[in-house]
GUMI-623843 format. One record per residue: x, y, z of N, C-alpha, C in turn. Coordinates in steps of 0.001 Angstrom, whole numbers, plus 500000, padded with zeros to 6 digits. Atoms other than C-alpha are relative to their C-alpha. Layout:
! GUMI-623843
<site <X; Y; Z>; <X; Y; Z>; <X; Y; Z>>
...
END
This chain:
! GUMI-623843
<site <498848; 499173; 499662>; <482399; 473843; 465008>; <499578; 501450; 500204>>
<site <500466; 498625; 499892>; <480668; 477181; 464407>; <499175; 500186; 501266>>
<site <500814; 499903; 498790>; <478203; 476444; 467224>; <500891; 500079; 501237>>
<site <499066; 499979; 498858>; <481092; 475779; 469623>; <500650; 501366; 500124>>
<site <499375; 498672; 499974>; <482733; 479069; 468651>; <499028; 501040; 500526>>
<site <501017; 499046; 499527>; <479473; 480985; 469231>; <499787; 499836; 501506>>
<site <500173; 500228; 498552>; <479000; 479320; 472648>; <501171; 500585; 500772>>
<site <498812; 499463; 499326>; <482574; 480262; 473579>; <499949; 501520; 500056>>
<site <500051; 498537; 500032>; <482164; 483878; 472474>; <498927; 500535; 500938>>
<site <501057; 499557; 499081>; <478891; 484187; 474389>; <500444; 499843; 501450>>
<site <499578; 500218; 498615>; <480468; 482736; 477534>; <501036; 501023; 500430>>
<site <498980; 499021; 499631>; <483391; 485188; 477421>; <499455; 501416; 500002>>
<site <500564; 498653; 500059>; <481142; 488178; 476691>; <499352; 500391; 501315>>
<site <500640; 499700; 498718>; <479414; 487875; 480038>; <501075; 500210; 501056>>
<site <499042; 499703; 498938>; <481465; 489552; 482727>; <499303; 499787; 501327>>
<site <500661; 500237; 498715>; <480620; 488186; 486154>; <500127; 501236; 500896>>
<site <499959; 498871; 499057>; <479757; 490760; 488782>; <501105; 499750; 501014>>
<site <498931; 500215; 499024>; <482669; 491341; 491140>; <499431; 499539; 501337>>
<site <500441; 500504; 498705>; <482312; 489398; 494340>; <500453; 500971; 501084>>
<site <499544; 499138; 498905>; <482390; 491428; 497544>; <501165; 499335; 500715>>
<site <498823; 500517; 499310>; <485672; 491043; 499394>; <499809; 500212; 501489>>
<site <500157; 499909; 498551>; <485342; 490259; 503070>; <501347; 500323; 500637>>
<site <498740; 499739; 499303>; <487950; 491721; 505421>; <500515; 498712; 500626>>
<site <499403; 501216; 499461>; <490357; 488996; 506470>; <500432; 500207; 501441>>
<site <499500; 499871; 498635>; <491185; 488286; 510096>; <501516; 500079; 499983>>
<site <498538; 499908; 499898>; <494702; 488999; 511237>; <500565; 498585; 500073>>
<site <499460; 501364; 499982>; <496808; 485906; 510492>; <500719; 499698; 501310>>
<site <499246; 500423; 498828>; <498376; 483895; 513261>; <501446; 500443; 499852>>
<site <498606; 499566; 500029>; <501767; 485307; 514163>; <500884; 498884; 500527>>
<site <499042; 500969; 499503>; <504776; 483104; 514609>; <501394; 500547; 499770>>
<site <498617; 499577; 500168>; <508487; 483589; 514989>; <500608; 499260; 498814>>
<site <499262; 500650; 501075>; <510776; 482847; 512076>; <500978; 499027; 500649>>
<site <499134; 501024; 499416>; <512560; 479589; 512906>; <501454; 500173; 499591>>
<site <498560; 499889; 500296>; <516344; 479394; 513033>; <500340; 499334; 498664>>
<site <499720; 500698; 501257>; <516256; 476930; 510118>; <499484; 500773; 498786>>
<site <500515; 499187; 501100>; <514452; 479602; 508027>; <500853; 501234; 499748>>
<site <499186; 498796; 500130>; <517073; 482283; 508506>; <501156; 499761; 499023>>
<site <498873; 500093; 500931>; <519519; 482887; 505688>; <501278; 500412; 500732>>
<site <498737; 499644; 499326>; <523191; 483103; 506694>; <500499; 501369; 499533>>
<site <499655; 498649; 500415>; <523219; 486855; 506046>; <500030; 500916; 501211>>
<site <499962; 498975; 498974>; <524196; 489732; 508240>; <498857; 500985; 499737>>
<site <501171; 499137; 500171>; <521068; 491851; 508838>; <500384; 501403; 499528>>
<site <499580; 498649; 500383>; <522936; 495143; 508541>; <500463; 500043; 498544>>
<site <499556; 500058; 501392>; <524534; 494068; 505270>; <498797; 499867; 499057>>
<site <501229; 500146; 500781>; <521115; 493004; 503959>; <499338; 501363; 499810>>
<site <500601; 498666; 500080>; <519702; 496460; 504773>; <500829; 500937; 499131>>
<site <499130; 499093; 500747>; <522733; 498254; 503324>; <499887; 499766; 498495>>
<site <500044; 500314; 501433>; <522643; 496454; 499986>; <498624; 500297; 499415>>
<site <501353; 499748; 500510>; <518849; 496582; 499574>; <499658; 501484; 500028>>
<site <500213; 498557; 499953>; <518973; 500280; 500478>; <500405; 500706; 498722>>
<site <499616; 499417; 501290>; <520523; 500903; 497051>; <498842; 500013; 499004>>
<site <501172; 499991; 500859>; <517108; 500241; 495531>; <499117; 501173; 500416>>
<site <500807; 498816; 499686>; <515335; 503613; 495422>; <498520; 499670; 499873>>
<site <501443; 500232; 500030>; <511628; 503534; 496215>; <499260; 501319; 500163>>
<site <500883; 498899; 499666>; <508751; 505936; 496323>; <499585; 499849; 501447>>
<site <500427; 500032; 498603>; <507227; 506757; 499693>; <498505; 500288; 500049>>
<site <501435; 499843; 499867>; <503578; 506403; 500655>; <499602; 500047; 501472>>
<site <500642; 500172; 498696>; <501317; 506710; 503661>; <498709; 499238; 499723>>
<site <501190; 500819; 500130>; <498692; 503985; 503917>; <499054; 500381; 501135>>
<site <500970; 499561; 498998>; <495536; 505175; 505716>; <498731; 499151; 499931>>
<site <501296; 500676; 499942>; <492231; 503655; 506812>; <499105; 500776; 500951>>
<site <500905; 499274; 499109>; <489113; 505027; 508479>; <499932; 499322; 501376>>
<site <500241; 498566; 500067>; <488528; 506545; 510862>; <501290; 500814; 499946>>
<site <498744; 499230; 500020>; <492138; 507710; 511464>; <501162; 499089; 500348>>
<site <498856; 500893; 499832>; <494748; 504974; 511083>; <500927; 500230; 498817>>
<site <499076; 499827; 501107>; <497893; 505301; 509023>; <501433; 499728; 500394>>
<site <498568; 500200; 499767>; <501565; 504443; 508658>; <500771; 500279; 498720>>
<site <499111; 499752; 501139>; <504486; 505353; 506402>; <500407; 498664; 499406>>
<site <499731; 501266; 500674>; <505206; 502690; 503798>; <500775; 500256; 498706>>
<site <499249; 499879; 501248>; <507900; 502447; 501131>; <499914; 498726; 499167>>
<site <500094; 501273; 500724>; <507092; 498857; 500124>; <498646; 499878; 499309>>
<site <501252; 499985; 500743>; <504187; 499689; 497821>; <500287; 499732; 498529>>
<site <499799; 500297; 501421>; <503752; 498416; 494276>; <498671; 499735; 499318>>
<site <501130; 500474; 500794>; <501236; 497988; 491498>; <500208; 498502; 499803>>
<site <499892; 501450; 500079>; <500462; 494294; 491068>; <499327; 499433; 498752>>
<site <500755; 500590; 501103>; <497823; 493598; 488400>; <499128; 501068; 499356>>
<site <500877; 499093; 500739>; <495959; 495486; 485698>; <498582; 499449; 499911>>
<site <501313; 500614; 500142>; <493096; 492996; 485349>; <499936; 498740; 500861>>
<site <500675; 498841; 499422>; <491774; 492959; 487986>; <501020; 501016; 500517>>
<site <499063; 498982; 499519>; <493295; 496228; 489234>; <500386; 499744; 501457>>
<site <499515; 500326; 498662>; <495408; 495213; 492242>; <501297; 500741; 500296>>
<site <498743; 499441; 499505>; <498141; 496872; 494288>; <500404; 499191; 501222>>
<site <499528; 500730; 498821>; <500244; 495534; 497151>; <500907; 500887; 500834>>
<site <499009; 499391; 499109>; <502151; 496761; 500167>; <500370; 498974; 501057>>
<site <499540; 500889; 498958>; <504131; 495041; 502880>; <500009; 500760; 501322>>
<site <500041; 499391; 498671>; <503714; 495713; 506596>; <500576; 499007; 501004>>
<site <499409; 500850; 498971>; <505663; 494383; 509574>; <498927; 499345; 500856>>
<site <500977; 500722; 499174>; <503845; 491767; 511639>; <499806; 500651; 501358>>
<site <500105; 499361; 498684>; <504531; 493810; 514771>; <499343; 501377; 499931>>
<site <500637; 498687; 500151>; <502823; 496927; 513378>; <498769; 500104; 500886>>
<site <501191; 499774; 499176>; <500290; 498369; 515812>; <498876; 500639; 499184>>
<site <501015; 499378; 500860>; <498478; 500171; 512966>; <499317; 498969; 499113>>
<site <500565; 500980; 500921>; <497956; 497138; 510721>; <498688; 499385; 500495>>
<site <501279; 500589; 499580>; <495244; 495517; 512910>; <498813; 500943; 499800>>
<site <501084; 499038; 500217>; <493178; 498718; 512645>; <499615; 500068; 498520>>
<site <500276; 499998; 501433>; <493515; 498723; 508847>; <499300; 498693; 499605>>
<site <500618; 501300; 500304>; <492658; 494999; 508704>; <498537; 499992; 500421>>
<site <501393; 499952; 499537>; <489509; 495590; 510766>; <499144; 500880; 499090>>
<site <500751; 499119; 500899>; <488476; 498450; 508462>; <499701; 499301; 498677>>
<site <500197; 500728; 501253>; <488899; 496162; 505432>; <500248; 500829; 498753>>
<site <499749; 499075; 501113>; <489799; 499155; 503253>; <501220; 500850; 500344>>
<site <498874; 499095; 499759>; <492714; 501547; 502795>; <500174; 500921; 498808>>
<site <499630; 499077; 501067>; <494000; 504470; 500757>; <501511; 500167; 500032>>
<site <498565; 499774; 500126>; <497579; 504692; 499522>; <500198; 501441; 499535>>
<site <499705; 498607; 500314>; <498792; 508315; 499520>; <501457; 500089; 499555>>
<site <498641; 499917; 500544>; <501864; 508777; 497260>; <500536; 501398; 500320>>
<site <499514; 498723; 499490>; <503941; 511501; 498887>; <500792; 500799; 498973>>
<site <499252; 499064; 500836>; <505354; 514561; 497142>; <501356; 500273; 500643>>
<site <498621; 499780; 499554>; <509013; 515572; 497438>; <500090; 500899; 501225>>
<site <499948; 499094; 498849>; <508179; 518263; 500019>; <499273; 499447; 501229>>
<site <500757; 500578; 498888>; <506359; 515828; 502360>; <500815; 499035; 500868>>
<site <499145; 500870; 499181>; <509342; 514183; 504084>; <499635; 500096; 501478>>
<site <500351; 499832; 498578>; <508325; 515638; 507461>; <498692; 499286; 500324>>
<site <501257; 500728; 499821>; <504799; 514248; 507039>; <500275; 498503; 500101>>
<site <499625; 501418; 499967>; <506328; 510841; 506331>; <500596; 499638; 501356>>
<site <499374; 500268; 498698>; <508447; 511043; 509492>; <498955; 499940; 501110>>
<site <501013; 499996; 498939>; <505387; 511872; 511607>; <499138; 498736; 499952>>
<site <500784; 501226; 500106>; <503527; 508810; 510270>; <500855; 498757; 500259>>
<site <499124; 501126; 499698>; <506566; 506604; 510937>; <500139; 499779; 501498>>
<site <499891; 500090; 498543>; <506322; 507231; 514701>; <498837; 499178; 500541>>
<site <501041; 500843; 499419>; <504416; 504644; 516709>; <499388; 500680; 501223>>
<site <500687; 499520; 498804>; <501805; 505716; 519234>; <499611; 501464; 500017>>
<site <500321; 498571; 500006>; <501580; 509411; 518311>; <498663; 500230; 499295>>
<site <501191; 499611; 500758>; <498479; 511227; 517040>; <500493; 500463; 498633>>
<site <499385; 499738; 501301>; <499612; 511048; 513439>; <499211; 501001; 499160>>
<site <500837; 499126; 500814>; <496710; 513088; 512054>; <499868; 501415; 500560>>
<site <500092; 498655; 499406>; <497153; 516125; 514329>; <500560; 501036; 499027>>
<site <499567; 498930; 500900>; <497327; 519179; 512070>; <500159; 499595; 498549>>
<site <499843; 500491; 501372>; <497223; 517080; 508883>; <498691; 500228; 499239>>
<site <501187; 499747; 500822>; <494832; 518209; 506143>; <499682; 498765; 499155>>
<site <500429; 501136; 500820>; <492814; 515428; 504501>; <498496; 500054; 499815>>
<site <501434; 500211; 500178>; <489413; 514525; 503142>; <499791; 498494; 499876>>
<site <500307; 501426; 500080>; <487655; 511177; 502659>; <500150; 499501; 498573>>
<site <499916; 500643; 501310>; <488592; 508919; 499747>; <498584; 499614; 499575>>
<site <501393; 500099; 500453>; <485478; 508493; 497565>; <499288; 498683; 500269>>
<site <500669; 501288; 499810>; <484799; 504776; 498052>; <500145; 499495; 501430>>
<site <499754; 500586; 498680>; <486407; 503652; 501315>; <499787; 500968; 501152>>
<site <500067; 499022; 498916>; <486210; 506902; 503274>; <501305; 500121; 500759>>
<site <498685; 499903; 499355>; <489886; 506448; 504207>; <500544; 501418; 499852>>
<site <499410; 498666; 500145>; <491846; 509647; 504870>; <500835; 500113; 498725>>
<site <499252; 499691; 501225>; <493098; 511069; 501553>; <500749; 501296; 500300>>
<site <499181; 498888; 499532>; <495979; 513370; 502471>; <500153; 501082; 498940>>
<site <499855; 498865; 500920>; <496296; 516827; 500927>; <501444; 500132; 499533>>
<site <498672; 499701; 500530>; <499223; 517746; 498703>; <500781; 498816; 499483>>
<site <499282; 501182; 500469>; <500098; 514217; 497611>; <500062; 499980; 498469>>
<site <499847; 500158; 501447>; <501193; 513217; 494109>; <498837; 499192; 499426>>
<site <501081; 500868; 500465>; <498518; 510510; 493805>; <499383; 499288; 501196>>
<site <500674; 500798; 498974>; <496039; 508429; 495806>; <499323; 498810; 499326>>
<site <500598; 501228; 500503>; <494703; 504891; 495377>; <499099; 499457; 501108>>
<site <501013; 500399; 499028>; <491478; 503885; 497196>; <499684; 498521; 499799>>
<site <500038; 501460; 500167>; <491269; 500129; 497861>; <499161; 499282; 501051>>
<site <500578; 500982; 499085>; <489478; 497208; 499480>; <501042; 498898; 500183>>
<site <499051; 501105; 499788>; <491631; 494506; 501097>; <499496; 498783; 499234>>
<site <500340; 501142; 500845>; <491640; 491615; 498625>; <500469; 498695; 500644>>
<site <499442; 501170; 499327>; <493924; 489126; 500375>; <501261; 500414; 500758>>
<site <498782; 499768; 499205>; <496810; 488926; 502852>; <500806; 498714; 499998>>
<site <499099; 501151; 500009>; <499814; 486617; 502558>; <501099; 500226; 501025>>
<site <498864; 499872; 499095>; <502618; 485885; 504994>; <501278; 500059; 499178>>
<site <498705; 499877; 500662>; <506163; 486795; 504031>; <501077; 500262; 501035>>
<site <498977; 499823; 498975>; <508723; 486190; 506760>; <499463; 500818; 501162>>
<site <500445; 499166; 498883>; <508458; 488917; 509391>; <499046; 501105; 499550>>
<site <500961; 499036; 500537>; <506073; 490912; 507163>; <498751; 499291; 499465>>
<site <501199; 500464; 500679>; <502591; 490531; 505713>; <499930; 500695; 498649>>
<site <500163; 499450; 501342>; <501905; 491063; 502015>; <498504; 500247; 499807>>
<site <501414; 499624; 500092>; <498632; 492957; 501675>; <499689; 500362; 498551>>
<site <500427; 499724; 501369>; <496911; 492909; 498292>; <498661; 500737; 500065>>
<site <501225; 499219; 500009>; <494264; 495543; 497638>; <499410; 500097; 498610>>
<site <500699; 499787; 501270>; <491654; 495799; 494909>; <499684; 501482; 499880>>
<site <500155; 498558; 500199>; <491587; 499332; 493495>; <498562; 500314; 499605>>
<site <501368; 499570; 500266>; <488163; 500995; 493592>; <499948; 501386; 499361>>
<site <499924; 498638; 500548>; <489167; 504579; 492710>; <501433; 500468; 500159>>
<site <498649; 499462; 499910>; <492359; 506534; 492128>; <500056; 501337; 499275>>
<site <499841; 498712; 500658>; <493617; 509902; 491031>; <501328; 500622; 500355>>
<site <498780; 499261; 499716>; <496460; 512369; 491014>; <499647; 501219; 500836>>
<site <500202; 498829; 499166>; <496941; 515389; 493240>; <499286; 501114; 499250>>
<site <500770; 498925; 500622>; <494742; 518400; 492614>; <500861; 501224; 499701>>
<site <499109; 498866; 500242>; <497648; 520855; 492733>; <500784; 499771; 498707>>
<site <499118; 500166; 501160>; <500208; 521377; 489989>; <500785; 498703; 500158>>
<site <499252; 501254; 499912>; <502092; 518171; 489134>; <501229; 500155; 500893>>
<site <498899; 499927; 499044>; <504564; 517485; 491906>; <500955; 498837; 499797>>
<site <499027; 501091; 500019>; <507719; 515424; 492123>; <499709; 499063; 501163>>
<site <500216; 500932; 498892>; <507465; 512260; 494220>; <501155; 500046; 501003>>
<site <498977; 500171; 498974>; <509342; 511749; 497476>; <500644; 498632; 499782>>
<site <499273; 501261; 500174>; <512033; 509073; 497111>; <500755; 499655; 501271>>
<site <499199; 500461; 498873>; <513878; 506977; 499688>; <501124; 499145; 499426>>
<site <498833; 500686; 500557>; <517409; 505795; 498907>; <501144; 500046; 501005>>
<site <498866; 500122; 499086>; <520222; 504552; 501151>; <499755; 500728; 501319>>
<site <500316; 499468; 498683>; <518450; 505619; 504322>; <499650; 501474; 500037>>
<site <500297; 498561; 500026>; <517683; 509177; 503149>; <498894; 500279; 499009>>
<site <500994; 499517; 500948>; <514852; 511034; 501472>; <500710; 500735; 498884>>
<site <499428; 499291; 501136>; <515532; 512445; 498035>; <498920; 500364; 499019>>
<site <500943; 499617; 501051>; <513922; 513730; 494868>; <500640; 499708; 498661>>
<site <499498; 500226; 501351>; <514238; 513208; 491135>; <500844; 501188; 499567>>
<site <499213; 498930; 500605>; <516925; 515179; 489371>; <500111; 499713; 498518>>
<site <499858; 500190; 501441>; <517123; 515744; 485646>; <501451; 499735; 499681>>
<site <498621; 500301; 500295>; <520180; 514222; 484150>; <500230; 499397; 498711>>
END
């Protein structure tokens, strides 16, 4: 019995080296079938779900790809994973998928205009935007943000008309300036925290 316990403890003490994560190809796209659609009005769905306040991020990848994203979340502590959702029709997502890495930039309350500029398709989103390279991936790390999370793409899942992207966190930190309030999105408008 004691020998079995020692073997078990020795086996758990060895931590396997993390396996490298290969960038995944873009999944096959398909339309959502009529039999998969819930009998819900799309506008009502948006209106009700809009009552859930979220933070706002910009997801970036090298050399200069990025989009505004409010569907970001922490996912796992061990291993350290985060997730975000992106529309299947996104023109930026294929560039991030090819890079195999990304940086999540958590926006500060005064960065609503920056968010709007990254929400526009086809524009030069980085024109006039201050950033440096995230330490591991080299993804653009935007200046003035509340926090940043530097990741490698871990896996991608399908989810209706969106993709669920899971990233393994390689490095992270908070903004270098004084602590800032985060930018919030609620009921179709930007907002900020208020003490109450």
